[in-house]
C-alpha positions as CSV (number, residue, x, y, z in Angstrom):
1,M,-1.0,-46.9,38.1
2,G,2.3,-48.8,38.5
3,D,2.4,-49.9,34.9
4,K,1.9,-46.3,33.7
5,V,4.9,-45.2,35.8
6,E,7.1,-47.9,34.3
7,L,6.0,-47.0,30.8
8,N,6.8,-43.3,31.5
9,E,10.3,-44.4,32.6
10,L,10.7,-46.3,29.3
11,N,9.7,-43.2,27.4
12,R,12.5,-41.3,29.1
13,V,15.2,-43.6,27.5
14,K,13.6,-43.7,24.1
15,K,16.4,-41.8,22.4
16,D,19.0,-44.2,23.8
17,L,17.3,-47.2,22.3
18,D,18.5,-46.3,18.8
19,K,22.2,-46.4,19.9
20,C,22.0,-50.2,19.9
21,I,22.7,-51.4,16.3
22,R,21.8,-55.0,17.2
23,C,25.2,-56.4,16.2
24,G,25.3,-59.0,18.9
25,L,28.8,-58.3,20.1
26,C,27.4,-57.9,23.6
27,A,26.7,-61.7,23.6
28,T,30.4,-62.3,23.8
29,Y,30.7,-60.4,27.1
30,C,27.4,-61.1,28.7
31,P,27.7,-63.8,31.4
32,V,23.9,-64.3,31.7
33,Y,23.6,-64.9,28.0
34,R,26.5,-67.4,28.0
35,V,24.5,-69.5,30.6
36,E,20.9,-68.9,29.5
37,R,21.3,-68.5,25.7
38,D,18.2,-66.3,25.8
39,E,18.0,-63.2,23.6
40,S,16.2,-61.3,26.3
41,A,19.4,-61.4,28.4
42,L,21.2,-59.3,25.8
43,A,21.0,-55.5,25.4
44,R,19.5,-55.9,21.9
45,G,16.8,-58.2,23.3
46,K,16.0,-55.8,26.1
47,N,16.0,-52.9,23.6
48,R,13.6,-54.7,21.3
49,I,11.2,-55.3,24.2
50,I,11.4,-51.6,25.3
51,K,10.9,-50.4,21.7
52,G,7.8,-52.6,21.4
53,L,6.4,-51.3,24.7
54,V,7.0,-47.7,23.7
55,A,5.5,-48.2,20.3
56,G,2.5,-50.0,21.8
57,E,3.3,-53.3,20.1
58,F,3.5,-55.2,23.4
59,E,1.5,-55.1,26.5
60,F,3.5,-54.5,29.7
61,S,3.5,-57.6,31.9
62,D,5.2,-58.9,35.0
63,E,7.3,-61.2,32.9
64,M,8.6,-58.2,30.9
65,A,9.3,-56.3,34.1
66,E,11.3,-59.2,35.3
67,I,13.3,-59.4,32.1
68,L,14.0,-55.7,32.1
């Protein structure tokens, strides 16, 4: 049941996902990305994960919950 609740929350922000144009400018300002150099630390990385979850391309996991 917990996973279903999280996916319903993701569906609520579906329209906002398209606002990210994946330009990468957020990398300049993201302190986490500067240290980790991990795409999932950036807004575009998180947006890609959420889009994949909403579209059913990815299966929700504890690792994805931690990233998001």
